[in-house]
C-alpha positions, 0 to 999 in steps of 0.5 A: 824755618830751617835754613837751606843746607850748606854746600857740604851737606849730606844728601838724602834721596826719596823716591816717589816723593811727589806726594803723600808719605814720600813728600812728608818724609822728604820734608822731614829729612830737609827739616833735619838738615839734609839736602833732599832729592825728590825722585818722582816719576810724575815730572809736574808733581815732582817739580811742584813738590821740590818747589814747595820744599824750597819755599819752606826754606829747605834744600830740595832738588827734583830729578825725574825717575822711573824706578822700573827703568834702569836707564832712568835710575842711572840718570838719577845716580848721575844727578846725585853724583853732581851734587856737592857733599856726599850721599848719606840716605836713601828712602825707597818709597816709590811703589804701585799701590793705587787700586791694586786689590780686589782679585784673588790670587788665581785671578790676577793677570800675569801682566799686572803681577809682573808690573807690580813686581817690577816697580815694587820689588825690582825698583828698590833694588835697582835704585840701591844698586845704582846709588850705593857706590855714592855713599860716604863712610856711613849711610842709611837706607830705608825701604818702605814695605807694608804691614800687609805683607806681615798680616797676609791681607786677602785679595792682595797677593801680588802686592803682598808678594812685592812687599815681602820681597822688599823685606827679604831684600832689606835683610840681604842688603843689611848683611852686605852693606854692614861692613861699610857702616850702611844700615838698611831697614824696612818701614812697614806702614799700615793703611795710611790715609791719603790719595794712595789709599782713597780707592782701598775698599771700605772693608779693609778700612773697617778691618784696620779700624776694628783691629788697631790697638790705636783706633784712629785712622793712620796719617802720614805724620805717624810715620815720619818720626820713625823714618827720621830716626831710621835716617839718623845717627841714633839708628847706627846699630839698627839694621836688617829690621822691619819696623811696623807702624800701624797702631798695633794692627800687627804686633811682632 
């Protein structure tokens, strides 16, 4: 069991860390010796996740955050500022993904389109905008994109557009933050088993199953090692890149 990080430890913020991939990445960051901030919209889920991590001997703090709300994001920044040590890492994981597919692009409601873009594309920008002044002399930002934006999955136009924006934002931020020693990369998962993908139509699961080089279903654990690397010192000269982890469903 990893001991709790000391008062001067570096902090990593993970948005949407109340469950699934976000929680798995927060746990790994804690195991890697970072203080972890579980930034989660669902207060009950976020508090339980932080308590779960603390029970495992990790240094975890819960802050409720709605990445679509600028005031909530600023409150997150204030909470992080109060923690001892320096901010070192940010994982922009929070996103809307449940039940977003099914309609062709011309049938998507404007309100649905705007809501998805607000959370998935504007959200990571708002969080990075609020937190980047708190970074120390170096740092890591990992934006969670999706391989759907690389493949062009049908009947997901608004989701693909939002995750494509995350990829473009990653490259722009990498250019602007590089002189400060802050790297910015995007992690693009494939269709990952979990609560967030239970409502995904069977045909998409079949598509991935038939076209992966590695045929077994993708699990959150398949991503956390790559996320850990992108947050580590070893990735200090890697920036502006999109790392697709999907068992070879797409190949750059």
